[in-house]
N, C-alpha and C positions, 0 to 999 in steps of 0.2 A: 505494498501499500505508500502509495508516494507521499510524502509526508507535506501539507497542508500549509499553506502559506497565510498568515494571519493578518489582516489590517487593522493594526492599533488605534489606527486618530480617533475611533470615537469611542475608544473601551475606556474605563476607567484605571487601566493598569499606566497608561499612558506617562499619568502623572509619577508614579515611579519607577521608568523603565524606560522612557524613550529620551533621545538627545542630549547634548554633553551638561547639560543643567543637570543632568540626572544621574553623573557619573557618583556622588557619593551614595546615592539611592542602591545602585548598582553594586555597590562595593559592601553590601551587607548581604546580598544575594549570592558574592563571590564567597564570602565569609562561610557559609551555608552549603559551599562545595556544588552551587548550580553553575550550569555552564551557560554559555551566552544563549547559546539557542534554549535555553530552558528560560530565561529571562526575556527573551525574544516573544515566547508564547503566554497564551492569555493566563495568569494568574487564579486558580478555583481553590475558594474557599471551600476545605469540608470540614464542616463544624458539628464537632459529636460534643455529648451530654458524658462523655466516660467519667468514671470515676468510680471509689469502691463505697460509695455512699450504701447500695443495695442492687441484689440481682439483677434489676430493670438493665441498670446500666455498662455492668462488668463486661459484657460482651463488644461493647461498640467501638471500644479502639482497635478489635480484631477485625471487623469489618470498614473500617475506617480505612485500613491498610487496602483490601481489594477495593474501594471505589478508587482511589487514588490509582492502583492499576489503571482504570477503566480510565480516568481523568487523561492519563499518560496515553495509553490506545488512541485515542481520541486527539493527540495533539496540543492538550493541554500541560501547564504545571499545576499542580496541587500544592497545595500548603493547609496544613490540618493546623487544627486549634480548637479549644475545648472550652465550654463554660460551665456553669453551675448546673445543679438539680437538687429539689429536695424533695426526697421520697414519702410518698404519701403513708405507707404501712408502718412506718417506724415513726414519722413524725404524728402520728394518729394516736387522740386521746390526751395531749398534752399542750403545753404553751407553744412547741414547735411547729403544732399545724397553721399558727397564723403565719409562717414563714413560707406554705404552700401555694397559694394562688399568688402572692408577692411576686414567685421566685419564676413563672410564666411571663411575666413583664421582664424581670431583671437579665430574664434568658435573650427575648429581644433586643432588650438595651444592649446587651455587652456583645451580642452577635454584630447588632448595627454598628457599634463603634467597633470592633476588628476590623470588618468588610471596610469600614468610612476610612479609619487611618491606615488600611494600608492598601488602597484602591486595587481590591479585588475584582476581578471582570463576573466572575458566576460564581454559583455555589450550590454544594450539596449538603444537606443536614441530613445528621442521625439520631435518632432518641428514642427512647425507651420508657421513660416514667410518665406519669400521669399530666403535671403540668409541662412537661420538655416537649411533648409533640405539638401542641398548640403555639406553645412557645417560639419553638424554630419556623412553624409554617407563619406565623405573623412577622419573623424576623424575615423571611423570603418575600411578602408581599410587600413591607415595608421598603424595602432596599430596590426591589424588580428588577431584581439582573435574572439571567436566564437561571431558574434551580430545580432541583430533583429533591424531594424528601424521601429517605427512605428509615420504616419503621427496624430497632433491636429486634424485635422478634416477643413472642411472648414465653410464659417459662412452661415448663412441661408440668401436667396436674401430677399431683402426689395420691398414693395409696396408703389408704386407712381402712383397719378392717374390710376390705374388700370392695371400696370405694372411692373415686378418685374426687380429691380433695383439693382447695384451695385456701391462701391464707383468710379467707373470711370463714371458714370453717375454723377457724382458728379465735378468731374473734368473737364468734358465735359460742366457741365452744368455753371463754372465759366464761359467759352468761351462765351456761351449763355447769361451769365448776362453782361459779358462787350461789349457784341454785341447790347445791347438792348432788346435783343427777351427773357427775364428772368426777371421776376420783385423780386423785394427783399425777399417779401413774400413766392415765390415759389420755391426761393435757399433756404431758409433756410427750409422751408418743407421738401422738399429734405433732407437736410442733415442731421435733425433730423431722417431721418426712413430707409437712404439706409445700415444702416448695423446694423441690428437687433438684434446682436447677440455674442457671443462667436467665433472664428475661422479664418481661414483666407480669403481672399479674392476670391468671390465665384465663378468668371467666370475661361478660364482656362487660367489666368495668372501664372506667374512665380511659386505661391505656389502648385497650382494644377497639373499644369506641372510636378515639381517635385515629387509629391505624385505618379501621374502616372508612373513616371521613377522609382520608388522603388520598386512597384508590379512588375513591366514588366521589369526589372533587378536581380530581386530575391530576395532582403533584405528586404524585408516586406512581412508578410503575405498577401497570396492573400486575397483582399477584406477588408482590413484593413484600406484601405485610404478613405472607401468610405464615412461613417455613417459623417453627418456635428457634428460639435465641441459639440455643445450643445449634440446630442443624447448620452442616456447611454447604447446605443450599442456600443459605442467605448470602453467603459469601458471592457466590455466582448472581444473586442479584444486585450486588455490591458494586462489584463490576460493571453489571449494566447500567445502573445509575450512573457510574461515575462517565459511561461513554454517551448514555443519554446527553446529559448535562452538556456537552461539546456538541451535538447536534443541535438543541435548542440555541446556542450561542452563535451560531453557524446562522441560524435561521431568525434570530433576535425573540425567539418565542418567551415572553417574558410570566412572570407570576400573575398578573393582574390581566393577562391577553385568557388565563385559564380562569382564574378563581372570579366571575360572573357574577349576578343575582342567579342568574340560573342555576351556577355549579354550586353557589349555597342552598339553592332550594334543594339539589339532588342530595347533599350532606345529610339534610336535614331528614329527608326521607329515608335515609338507610339509617340512621339512630332511630326513627320511629320503627322501622321494621324489624332492627335487630334485636330492640328492647334495651338501647344503649345507655349510656349515663346520662343523667340530668345535669351534668356537666355540660354536654355540649350546648346548653343554655345559653352557658356564657362565653364559651370558648368560639363558637361560629359568630356571635356576633361582633366579638373582639377580633376577628379576621377577619369580615366584612368592612369593619374601623378600619386597619391598615390599608385596605382598596379604597377608601372614601366613600365605601357603600353603604345604606341604615339598613340595618337586618336584626332586628330586635328580637328579644324570645318570645315577644309574642309571637312572630313572623314563624320562628322556630316551633314553638307548641302549636300550633295551628296547621302545621304542616305535620306533625309528628301524629296529632289527632286524627287528620284523616288517610294516615301510612296504615296498613293490613301490616300485623306483627307477623313475618314467618320464619324467624331465626329462634330456638329453641336453647337459647343461652342464659347461662349463672348469671346473676345468682336468682331470677325469676325462673330459670327453666334447667334443663337437666346438662347441656354441654359445656365445653369449653372452645378456647380457640385453637387448641391443636384437632379437635371435630370438626370443626370449620375449614382448617386446612387439608386434612384428611378425605375432604369431601368433595374438592377443589378449589375452596379459598374463596375468598373476599368475590371474586368474577362469580360464581354462581349465585350468590346473592344480588348482585348486581346486574345478572343476566336472568334473573326471576324478575326482576322489579322495569327492564327496560321492555320486557317481554309484555309485562302487564300495561306498559304504557306511563308508568309513575316515574320515569326518571327522564329529563331532557337529553337525548341521544347526542346533540349534535355540538354538545360544549367541549373545545380545545380539552388535551390533555398534552402530559409533558412526553406524550410519545409522537407529538406533531400531528395524531389524528384525533376523530374525536369518541367520544366514551362507547356511543354504538359500534364504530368501525372496532375497536380494540376490543370486544366483546361477541363481536359477529359471530364466531366459531364455538363458541362456550356453547359445551352440551351440557343441559341441565340432568344431574344424577337423581335416577327414580328410585332408586336402591339403596335408601339414607332415609332417617327421620330428623335431621339436622336443621336443615332447612325445607321448607316447605315451597310451593308453589304458591303464587297467590291465589290463585282459585280453590287452596284448600289452605288459606291462610290459621294461623292457630285463635286468632282474635281477629276482628274486621278494621279495627283501630289500632293504633300505633302504641307503642310500651308504657311512651311518657307522653304528659298531658299537661298543659298548663292552666292555671285557677286564677279568677281576679272577684274580687267583691271588696266588701269593707275591712278589711282583714288585710287586704292587701291589693289596693288601688294599682297599683304599678306591675302587680302578679308574682305570681308563685308555679313553682314546678313540682310535679310529682311523677313517680318511675310507678305505672299500675302493673307493668308483667308480671304475669304469675301473681297477682292481686287477687282473693276473691272479692272483699268487698269491697267496695268503688264507692260507696256513702258512708261517712262515721260523722256521728252525734254524739259529744260528749261535755264533759268541763273543763276548763282549763287549770292545769297546774303548770307555774311559772318558776321559770329561773332564770337569772341573769349572766349565767355563761355556763358555757361544758362542764366544767367539773363540778357543778354543784349537784346538774343534772344529774349524771353521773353516777355521784355516790352516793343519790338518793334511790335510782336503779340498782346500785351493788346492795341497799339496804332492802332493796323492796319496797320503799315507801312509795307507793303508788297502786294504783289498784283498776282493773277493768274497767272501762269508759273514759280514763281520763284522756285528754288532749295536751299531750307535755310540750310545753312552750320553752323553747331554747332561745334567748335574744341577747343582745348587744355582742353578737359574733357577727353581723354583717362587715360587709367591706372595709369601712371605716370604722366600724363601732367595736371590731376585735381587737384590734386591727387584723383584716387578714382574711374575713370569710373560713370561718373554719370548716371542714370534713367535722360528720358526727359519727361515724361508723362504729367507734368503740360503743357509744351509748345504743345507737340501734340494736348492733349485735349482742348486747347482753341482753337485751329485752328478748329480740329474738330465740336468745340462748336459754330465757326464762320460759319458754313456751308460752310469752305472754304477744307475740308480734302482732295476732290479729286482734288483739283486745283492745290494746289503745292505738292514738296516732301522735305522731309530733310535727311541729310545724317549727321551724327557725328560719332568722334573717342570715344565718351561715348558709353551709352547703351539705350534702351527702356525697359520701363514695359513692364510686359508680355499682360499690357491691353491695352498697343498703338495700334491702328489701323492707315489705313492709309500707303501712301507710303513713310514708314520711315527706312530708314536704317542705321544702328547701326554697331557697334564694327570694322570701317573703319579701317586699318593696313597696313603699319606702322603709329602709330598714331603721329599727330602735333608736340609733344612735343621732339620728336627724327626724326625732319625732314620729316616725311612722306609727299607723293603727300598733302595730304587736308592741308597742311599748307601753301602750295604755290597758293594755287586758290584764285583768285581776283574776286571782283564784278562784274558780265559782263560776267563771264565768261561761256562758254555754256557747262554744263553736260547732259549727255545722261546716264540713267540707264533702263536696260531691265532685267526684272526677268524670262523672257522666254528663253533669250539665258543667264540669267548670266553673264552679264557685267555690269559695272558703268566706265564712260570713260568723262575724261574732254578734250574738244577739246584745244587741247594744239600740237603744235611741241616738239619735245623730243629737242630741241634745246631752245626753250623757258623756258622747265620745267627744263630744267640745267642752265639757266641762274638763273632762281627763286633759284636756289637751293642754288645757290652761293653766293644770297644776303640775303638769310635766316639766320636769327640768333637766337639760342637757348632763350626760356623766362624763368624768375624765377616762383615759387609760392608765395602764403602767408604762405604756411606751410614747415616752414624751423626749424622745432623741432616738438616732439611729435608723437604720433601713426602715423599719416599720412607721416609725412617724413620718418620714417622709412619702410613704404609701399612703399611707391615712390622708394625707394631705391632699395628695393628686387624684386618688381614685376616684372613680364617678360610680354610678348606681349598679346592680348588678343586673338589672333588664337591658341595658346598652352595653354588657358585658363587663363590668368592672376593668373599665379602660384608662391609662394614666398619662395619655396625650390627646392631643387635636384631632389624629388621625390624618389619614391620605386625602380628607375633603379640605384641609386646611394648609396643603403645600403649595410653595410656590415654585420648589425645585424636586427631583423627583434623583435619587442616589445613581441610577443607574446613566442617568445624562450628564452626569458632571462633566 
């Protein structure tokens, strides 16, 4: 194959590699062993969230080396760099979770700064943990240089007492143990086998939800998200992703050419169809914001409500990501939805072809019950729905996949932080019919909008998952199940109605009608609002203080800057 001759006159890297005045810059590249030919080629950022914090990230460095091979095969010069992650499974249930959502925006910011600072021309991003997937895709859209995303892969399921298990089983086992229904020995045996390999949590929790989105929205190669992290097949996809970004650079196909309003609608459809994480209601609006597109939690929820639920995945269903891979992967889900006319097939993707063209030869396997055709959907409406009412004027979101009861009427039991709620659950200081309210956990009020998996899993572990509801201005893990309503807005910290609720107030939640109401008169609400006073937090300096000053409301994606609509220049065109 003849070497491709690049014209760098319009590429960002001309600022660090072309002309006599850039001799000092080139001297740094020679110091790293680069050749004149490599310096003359496009410089391609290979951005990973590799670290030793958790299994979701531990395989990313290996895969990055394969991406670099693909970039070199396409006559580009890869420049590997890393950024942070905060891993939800380890941050869960304590103050560390306040750092989780903030890390999404820090990832996007640090990738942006690295790319801008070194004038790289294109990018391949690798991510494995919940917030790192949307964080990387947000950076791609913000910078708008030709880019490809690749998921680091899911973890293999663990085996315990003859059944597949995930980390969510361990969280729920804590509740079983507290209720006296699991021995110390069984709890220890379970924790030792639940997570047997590298990779992100195995159910259709947030990481696998956003990995599914990456293919459906067109930012990842079709089929690339499927293989578990330990599989060497992942490295083949990594090489292909490196090659693909060089083709995008030749054709000048950019992320904002791919992520249009129609592509965002496709993403919301696959979340609903797979019973995915409610966190998609945060991340899709945030991704849209980077591209200058208004796409709110209401938009996401409306699409998910009308989408048939066709993938029987944990936490509401039976199967994990490995099972999806074994029956053909995410392309099978996309094919089923395309065949039913539920996706915009004409959307551009990183292959340079449309979504429909990418999937025209996919054959739907009939000898499996992981993914159903739309004609035989598990339920006719999606696995995630939005709610609105006097308790959540800006909206709220709930995962109903696998939920037997979709209307709940009960009385409020209020807590002003998750720790207090978890302590009450551990002590069983609640009863059937309670609506547990956890507030002052929103983006500003937390700060950081914590997930509540420790609390919800403990409730399930105690056998009370169907007997109570839980509402919060914080978030839920993609692994949460039960009648758990998150993203209630406006949040308590800015005077939202959730902050005005008192113990004993009657609350009615109806996922079939999409409503969430506290049974109080307008006069009583106005009286309580007049008496309400703002609360401080213990985060009065540092990154979380800064985050609280900048972050916007959850229904708009909890974003921290004005977004693509406010741009007067695009990095890709500097």
